[in-house]
C-alpha positions as CSV (number, residue, x, y, z in Angstrom):
1,M,237.6,94.8,-36.7
2,G,236.6,98.2,-35.5
3,K,239.0,101.0,-34.6
4,N,237.2,101.8,-31.4
5,A,234.9,100.2,-28.8
6,L,231.7,101.3,-30.6
7,T,232.4,99.6,-33.9
8,S,234.1,96.6,-32.2
9,W,231.0,95.5,-30.2
10,L,228.8,96.3,-33.1
11,V,230.8,94.1,-35.3
12,I,230.6,91.3,-32.7
13,T,226.8,91.7,-32.5
14,A,226.5,91.7,-36.3
15,K,228.8,88.6,-36.5
16,D,226.5,86.7,-34.1
17,F,223.4,87.6,-36.1
18,K,225.1,86.3,-39.2
19,V,225.9,83.1,-37.4
20,L,222.3,82.8,-36.1
21,F,220.9,83.1,-39.6
22,R,223.5,80.9,-41.3
23,N,223.7,78.1,-38.8
24,K,220.7,75.9,-39.6
25,F,220.5,74.1,-36.3
26,L,220.7,77.3,-34.2
27,F,218.2,79.1,-36.5
28,L,215.9,76.1,-36.3
29,I,216.0,76.3,-32.4
30,Y,215.3,80.1,-32.6
31,F,212.5,79.5,-35.1
32,A,211.0,76.9,-32.8
33,V,211.1,79.4,-29.9
34,G,209.3,82.0,-32.2
35,I,206.6,79.4,-33.0
36,S,206.2,78.5,-29.3
37,I,205.7,82.2,-28.6
38,I,203.0,82.5,-31.3
39,L,201.3,79.3,-29.9
40,L,201.5,80.8,-26.4
41,A,199.8,84.0,-27.7
42,L,197.1,81.9,-29.3
43,F,196.6,79.8,-26.1
44,I,196.3,83.0,-24.1
45,K,193.8,84.5,-26.5
46,F,191.5,81.5,-27.1
47,Y,191.7,79.7,-23.7
48,L,193.4,81.6,-20.9
49,G,192.2,85.1,-21.8
50,S,188.5,84.4,-21.4
51,T,189.2,82.8,-18.0
52,M,191.5,85.7,-16.9
53,F,188.9,88.3,-17.8
54,R,186.7,86.9,-15.1
55,F,189.3,87.8,-12.5
56,F,190.9,90.9,-14.1
57,T,189.5,93.9,-16.0
58,P,191.0,94.2,-19.5
59,D,193.1,97.2,-18.5
60,Q,194.6,95.3,-15.6
61,Y,195.2,92.2,-17.7
62,L,196.5,93.8,-20.9
63,P,199.3,94.2,-21.8
64,A,200.9,93.3,-18.4
65,L,200.0,89.7,-17.7
66,P,200.4,88.1,-21.2
67,N,203.9,89.7,-21.3
68,Y,204.8,88.3,-17.9
69,M,203.8,84.9,-19.2
70,V,206.3,85.0,-22.0
71,Y,209.3,86.4,-20.2
72,F,210.4,83.0,-18.9
73,V,210.7,81.9,-22.6
74,I,213.1,84.8,-23.2
75,F,215.1,84.0,-20.1
76,A,215.4,80.3,-20.9
77,S,216.3,80.8,-24.6
78,S,218.8,83.5,-23.7
79,L,220.4,81.2,-21.2
80,Y,220.5,78.4,-23.7
81,M,222.1,80.4,-26.4
82,M,224.7,81.8,-24.0
83,S,225.8,78.3,-23.0
84,Q,225.2,76.2,-26.2
85,G,225.8,76.5,-29.9
86,A,227.6,78.7,-32.3
87,V,226.8,82.1,-30.7
88,S,227.5,81.0,-27.2
89,V,230.2,82.7,-25.1
90,T,231.7,79.3,-24.5
91,Q,232.0,78.7,-28.2
92,E,234.0,81.9,-28.6
93,H,236.7,80.6,-26.2
94,E,236.7,77.0,-27.5
95,S,237.0,78.0,-31.2
96,G,239.7,80.6,-30.5
97,A,237.5,83.4,-31.8
98,A,237.9,85.3,-28.6
99,D,241.7,85.0,-28.8
100,R,241.7,86.2,-32.4
101,L,239.5,89.2,-31.4
102,M,241.9,90.1,-28.6
103,T,244.8,90.1,-31.0
104,M,242.9,92.7,-33.0
105,N,242.8,94.9,-29.9
106,V,239.2,94.0,-29.0
107,G,239.0,93.8,-25.2
108,T,237.2,91.1,-23.3
109,A,234.6,93.6,-22.0
110,T,233.9,94.7,-25.6
111,I,233.4,91.1,-26.6
112,Y,231.0,90.4,-23.7
113,F,229.1,93.7,-24.3
114,G,228.7,92.8,-28.0
115,K,227.4,89.4,-27.1
116,F,225.0,90.9,-24.5
117,V,223.6,93.4,-27.1
118,F,223.1,90.4,-29.5
119,F,221.2,88.4,-26.9
120,Y,219.1,91.5,-26.0
121,L,218.2,92.2,-29.6
122,V,217.2,88.6,-30.1
123,A,215.0,88.9,-27.0
124,L,213.5,92.1,-28.4
125,L,212.6,90.3,-31.6
126,Q,210.9,87.6,-29.6
127,I,208.9,90.1,-27.4
128,I,207.9,92.2,-30.4
129,L,206.7,89.1,-32.2
130,F,204.6,88.1,-29.1
131,N,203.2,91.6,-28.6
132,L,202.4,92.0,-32.3
133,I,200.4,88.7,-32.3
134,S,198.8,89.6,-28.9
135,T,197.8,93.1,-30.1
136,L,196.2,91.6,-33.2
137,L,194.4,89.0,-31.2
138,F,193.2,91.3,-28.4
139,W,192.4,94.2,-30.7
140,E,188.8,94.3,-29.5
141,I,186.4,92.2,-27.7
142,E,182.6,92.9,-28.0
143,G,183.4,96.3,-29.6
144,I,185.8,97.4,-26.8
145,H,189.3,98.3,-28.0
146,L,191.6,96.5,-25.5
147,M,195.3,96.9,-26.3
148,N,195.8,100.6,-25.4
149,W,199.6,100.8,-25.4
150,T,201.0,103.9,-23.7
151,V,204.6,105.0,-23.9
152,P,205.4,103.7,-20.3
153,D,203.8,100.4,-21.3
154,V,206.1,100.0,-24.3
155,L,209.2,101.0,-22.4
156,L,208.4,98.7,-19.5
157,Y,207.0,95.6,-21.2
158,V,209.0,95.7,-24.5
159,L,212.3,97.3,-23.6
160,V,213.0,97.0,-19.9
161,W,211.7,93.6,-18.9
162,P,213.5,91.7,-21.7
163,F,216.7,93.6,-20.7
164,F,216.3,92.2,-17.1
165,M,215.6,88.7,-18.4
166,V,218.7,88.7,-20.5
167,L,220.7,90.3,-17.7
168,G,219.4,87.7,-15.3
169,A,220.3,84.9,-17.7
170,A,223.8,86.4,-18.2
171,L,224.3,86.6,-14.4
172,L,223.2,83.0,-13.9
173,Y,225.4,81.9,-16.8
174,A,228.4,83.7,-15.3
175,L,227.7,82.2,-11.9
176,I,227.5,78.7,-13.3
177,T,230.6,79.2,-15.3
178,L,232.5,80.5,-12.2
179,I,231.3,77.5,-10.1
180,R,232.4,75.1,-12.9
181,R,235.8,76.7,-13.1
182,V,236.3,76.7,-9.3
183,T,235.2,73.0,-9.0
184,K,237.3,72.0,-12.0
185,T,240.5,73.6,-10.7
186,G,239.8,72.6,-7.1
187,K,240.6,76.0,-5.7
């Protein structure tokens, strides 16, 4: 494990990515989410986009509204991975990995921070995939270049919103876990 907090959470994040790519069931679920994001981008381009352009101008519609349509996928998949499977927070405690990490002087906060960074990076991969497909599909319509990304757009739609989706999923997961513990112990 690492000697300080920086390398400790980084090692936990790297371990979770290794588990994600080696666990065939978890990777299959993540791959299916990626395929669904690609299909959602295709649906938006070939069906919903033409309808939406009747109500919004392209600069109002792109890149904001397509991104808002995919954030629920990031929220749901983050919440699922936090609660189920090999990279979940629950699995760390059930398998004893959290206890082993704590014996190596890795604090609980560092474990949760490393997990959060993992879920955030996974969400970034999803939103980058979606925006890459969307940018290719909406490159131009009738000779008009549509996807004019600015630096604030990239910061807001690619970095900030996925952070809030993962943070929201983490808070919901923590609340549900707390309610389960309280009802289980009866206190």
